C-alpha positions in Angstrom: -32.1 -110.1 -109.1 -30.6 -113.4 -110.2 -33.1 -116.1 -110.7 -32.2 -119.7 -111.1 -34.0 -121.2 -114.0 -33.3 -123.1 -117.2 -31.2 -120.5 -118.9 -28.7 -120.5 -116.0 -28.2 -124.2 -116.4 -28.0 -123.9 -120.1 -25.4 -121.1 -119.9 -23.4 -123.3 -117.5 -23.5 -126.2 -119.9 -22.7 -123.9 -122.7 -19.7 -122.5 -120.8 -18.4 -126.1 -119.9 -18.7 -127.1 -123.5 -17.0 -124.0 -124.8 -14.1 -124.7 -122.3 -13.6 -128.2 -123.7 -13.9 -127.0 -127.2 -11.4 -124.0 -126.7 -9.1 -126.4 -124.7 -9.1 -128.9 -127.6 -9.0 -126.6 -130.5 -7.0 -123.5 -129.2 -5.2 -124.1 -125.9 -3.8 -127.6 -126.4 -2.3 -126.8 -129.9 -0.8 -123.5 -128.7 0.7 -125.2 -125.7 2.0 -128.0 -127.9 3.6 -125.4 -130.4 5.1 -123.4 -127.5 6.5 -126.7 -126.0 8.0 -127.7 -129.3 9.5 -124.2 -129.8 11.0 -124.4 -126.2 12.4 -127.8 -127.0 13.8 -126.5 -130.4 15.3 -123.5 -128.7 16.9 -125.6 -126.0 18.3 -127.9 -128.6 19.6 -125.0 -130.6 21.2 -123.5 -127.5 22.9 -126.9 -126.8 24.2 -127.0 -130.4 25.5 -123.5 -130.1 27.3 -124.4 -126.8 28.8 -127.4 -128.5 29.8 -125.4 -131.7 31.3 -122.7 -129.4 33.2 -125.3 -127.4 34.5 -126.9 -130.7 35.5 -123.4 -132.0 37.5 -122.7 -128.8 39.2 -126.1 -129.1 40.1 -125.5 -132.7 41.5 -122.1 -131.9 43.6 -123.5 -129.2 44.8 -126.2 -131.6 45.6 -123.5 -134.2 47.3 -121.4 -131.6 49.4 -124.5 -130.4 50.3 -125.3 -134.1 51.3 -121.7 -134.7 53.5 -121.5 -131.7 55.2 -124.8 -132.7 55.6 -123.5 -136.3 56.9 -120.3 -135.0 59.5 -122.1 -132.8 60.5 -124.3 -135.7 61.1 -121.4 -137.9 63.0 -119.5 -135.2 65.2 -122.6 -134.7 65.7 -122.9 -138.4 66.6 -119.1 -138.6 68.9 -119.5 -135.7 70.6 -122.6 -137.3 71.0 -120.8 -140.6 72.3 -117.6 -139.0 74.9 -119.8 -137.0 75.8 -121.6 -140.1 76.3 -118.3 -142.0 78.3 -116.9 -139.1 80.5 -120.1 -139.0 81.0 -119.8 -142.8 81.9 -116.1 -142.6 84.3 -116.7 -139.6 86.0 -119.5 -141.7 86.2 -117.3 -144.8 87.5 -114.3 -142.7 90.2 -116.7 -141.1 91.2 -117.9 -144.6 91.5 -114.3 -145.8 93.4 -113.4 -142.7 95.8 -116.3 -143.1 96.3 -115.3 -146.9 96.9 -111.7 -145.8 99.4 -112.7 -143.1 101.4 -114.9 -145.5 101.4 -112.1 -148.1 102.5 -109.6 -145.4 105.4 -112.0 -144.3 106.4 -112.4 -147.9 106.5 -108.6 -148.4 108.4 -108.1 -145.2 110.9 -110.7 -146.2 111.4 -108.9 -149.6 111.7 -105.5 -148.0 114.3 -107.0 -145.5 116.1 -108.5 -148.4 116.3 -105.2 -150.2 117.4 -103.4 -147.1 120.1 -106.0 -146.6 121.1 -105.7 -150.2 121.1 -101.8 -150.1 123.0 -101.8 -146.8 125.7 -104.3 -148.1 126.0 -102.0 -151.2 126.3 -99.0 -149.3 128.8 -100.7 -146.9 131.0 -101.6 -149.9 130.8 -98.1 -151.2 131.2 -96.4 -147.8 135.0 -96.4 -147.7 135.1 -94.8 -151.2 132.4 -92.2 -150.4 134.2 -91.4 -147.1 137.5 -90.9 -149.0 135.9 -88.8 -151.7 134.1 -86.6 -149.2 137.2 -86.1 -147.2 139.0 -85.1 -150.4 136.3 -82.5 -151.4 136.2 -81.1 -147.8 140.0 -80.9 -147.5 140.4 -79.9 -151.2 143.2 -82.4 -151.8 143.5 -86.1 -152.4 143.8 -88.4 -149.6 
């Protein structure tokens, strides 16, 4: 059976002293370290959130700049293409005009040659007709 004597009182004082010693030596430093670790983790998480937000903002800026640069490049390409098309059309029109003038010149020459040949044949037509009739009839006309 349990008897209440000096040893019980001594054990109770011993337990109380042990609690104060353990609290001061072990529990408070561990609680302090855990609290500092939790604060450090919270700070790191806020830094991570801030860096993540900055990274997203930078990515959006880069995407916007890329879209703008792509638009400028497309506009420059379209302008160069239109300029090349206009230059090609102008060159083609120049060549076509040159070909048309050459064609008209050749047609004029051919027409002149046909007229010359026709007038030459017209002049000789009477002589040919008389000669052919003589050959066919076998006598001079």
